[in-house]
N, C-alpha and C positions, 0 to 999 in steps of 0.2 A: 663210089661215094654215096652215102644215104642222104636222100632229100628230105627236108623238114616239111611237114604238112602245115601250110599257112593257117588253115582253120583251127587246127589243134593248138597251134602256138597262141593264137588270139584267145582261145578258150582258157588256156593255162594262165595267161596273163590276167584275164578277168577273174578267174577263181582265186588267183593270188591276191588281187586287189580288194576283192569283196570283204574279207575279214577286217581289213583296215578301215574300209568305209563304214562297216557296221560299228566298229569301235568308236569311230569319230562321231557317228550319229548318236550312239549311246551316250558319249560324253556331252554332246550338245544338249541332249534331253535331260541329263542330270543337272547341268548348269541351269537349264530353264526351270526345272522343278525347284532347285535351291533358290533361284532368283525370285520365284513367286511365293516362297514360304513366308508366311506372316510372322512378324516379330511377336514375341510373347506379350500378352496383354499386361498393362501396368497394374500393379496391385492396388486395389482400391482400399484405402485406409478407412476404418470405421470412424464416424464422428466422435469427437472428444466428449466425454460426459459432462454434464453440468455439476460442478463441485461447489458446495456452499462455502462462501468466503467470509471469514470473520476478521474483525479488527479488535485487538486486545490492547489494553493500557494497564501497566503496572508501575510501581513506584520503588525507588531506592534512595538511599542517602550515601553518596560515594559508592562504596562497594557493598553496602549492607542493605537488606530489605527495609523499606520504610513503612511505618504504620502511623496513621493519623492519631494525633494525641501524644506522640513521643516528644520528649523535651530535647531541644538542641540550643546552641548558642548562636545569636545573630552577629552581624558584622561589628556591633559595638560591644560584644562580649556579654550581652544580656541573655539570660535563658528565656526561651519562649516555647509556646505550644500552639500548634495549629488545631483548631476545632473544625474548620470548614476549608475545603479545597475542591473547587469545581471549575471546569472549563468546558467550552463548546468546541466540538469538531463538526465540520460539514464538508460536503462535496468530495468524498473520497473517490479516487480513481486508481485502478490497477494498471501498472506499467510493466512493460517487458524490458529486456536487457538493453534494447536500443532506445529506451525512453519513449516508446510509443504507447499511447493509451490503448489498452486492449479491452477495458471495461470501465464504465462510469456508473456512479450511483448518485446522480445530481440532486435528488430530493431527500437525501439522507442527512439528518441532523442528530448528533449524538451528544449526550450530557455525560461527561466523565466526572465521577464523584469518588474521591479517595476514601470515602467511608464504606464503599461497597465494592464487590468485584466488578470489573469492567471488561466485558467481552461482548461484542456486538456483531450480529449477523448483518452483512452489507447486502447480500444477494448471492447470485451464482456467477461462476466464471468457467469458461471452457477453453481457455488458452493453455498451451502446453507448459509454459513456464511463467512464473510470477517473479519479477525482480524486486518490486516494492509497491507499497501503497502510499500515494501522496494525498494530502488532505489540507483543508484550510482550518486553522485555529481561529474561530470566530465565524461570522456569517457574511456572505456577500450583501452589499447594501440593499438590493431589492428584497432579499429575504429577511434581512435584519429589521426592516421597517414595514414589512407586510403585516396585514391584520391577522393575528393568531386565530381569530374565530373562523376565518375562511381559508386558512393555510394549514392543512393537516400535518405537513412536514415539521411545523414548529411545535407540535404537541409534546414531543420528547424533550424540548428545552424550555418548556413553560416556566419552570422555577427561575430561569435566568432573565425573564422579561422585566424590563425596567419600569413598566407601568403605562407607557404610551407608545404609539407608533413612531412618534418623533424621536423619542429616546432610543427605541430599539431594545437590544438585549445586552446584558453583561456578557463579555467574552470570558472573563476570569474573575472568580471571587476567592479571596483569601481572608480568613478571619481567625482570631485566636486571642491568647493572652501573653503578656510579656512581664517578666519579673521587674517590678517598678522600684522596689526598695533594696534590691541587691542581697536579699537574705537567702537566695538559692532555692526558694520555694515559690511555686505558682499557686496562689489561692484566690479567694473571692475578693481580697483587697487589692489585687494587682490590676493594672489597667488592661483594657481590651484594645484590639486593633482590627481594622477592617479596610480592605482595599477592593474596590469594584471597578474593573476595567471595562470601559464602554466607549464606543466610537468606531466609525467605519474605517478610520485610518489605523486601527490597531490589529487588523487581520495579519496573520502570519501563516507560513507554510510549514507543515510537518511531514516527516517521512517515517514509514514503518518498513524496515527492510524485510525481505522474504528470502530471495535467492533459492527458490524451491520449484521443482517440477511438480505439477499437480498430481495428487494421488489418484488412483483408479476409482476410489470411492471414499466417502467420508469427508468431513470438513477440513479446510486449511485455514489456520489462524496466523496472521502477521501481527507481531507485537511491537508496541511502542513502550520504551522504558524511560520514565521521567526521573531525572536525577534532582532530588529536592535540594541538594547542596548548591547546585548551579542555579536553580530557580530563586533561592533565597539569598544568593551572594550579594555582598555590598549593600545590604539594607539594614539600617539601624532602626529596629521596630519601636524602640522606646522614644526615639526622637524624630520619627516621621509621622506626621498627623494622618489619621484615617481619612480616606477620601474616596470619591466616586467620580469617574470621568476619564479624560484622556490627557491628564497632566503628565509631567516628566516621570513621576513614580509609576504611573500606569504603563507608559511606554517602556520603561525599564523592565517592569514585570513581564510584559508580553514578549519583549526581546529575550529575556532570560528563560521564559517558558519554551520558546523556540530552541534556544541553545540547550536547554535541559533535555530535549527530546532528540538531539543529534546523536547519531551512532555512526561510527566509521564502518563502511561496508564496500 
């Protein structure tokens, strides 16, 4: 019977075990390397560009474009024509979809005049999305009664000043003529009318919808559409005396101006 060499047996066992040890060590080394591998760096987004933001105002009568001087019928069936339509907008602020203010333009006062195009540069915005622009129709009391000579923000609405700091500014002016004799013609013999809305309590809020992602370059304009049919609703111009102030007719006009600017969005 052949005897096994003990030394050789041990060597054979070691030689058989070494490859498995090597593989185990190699596996541990791979795991260590993988464990120390750094995650990919987060992509750094470039800053959003400053985009010029405009607020525009245009006019319609029901479904049709409106032009100052066009003849329509009032609530009493009298034909009338507006010769002047002006109102003040101030404190516009850009809102995102969550109704968070993303940009404010607090020293901005705008005079909307239906006799001319109305598109105003507010400033710049660099937010990704613009949901709407909210603004005040009229002026905050401190600004309304400020001294125009020392308040540059009021320069743009100077034609609406009432003559004294106590009075402040007109927020809305409507003026024109109404057919007084029912002949269907508006001429020099027909009466005029004028309503000047003035008073801190007449401020209202307006909205210009946008629902837009900001472009890579170039301006973005958010538009307010004023429906003249809603502004002039339920007013008998022939039988409502002209006036200035904050009487019921002025409250009605300011309320209806806010309603005339409402848009479903």
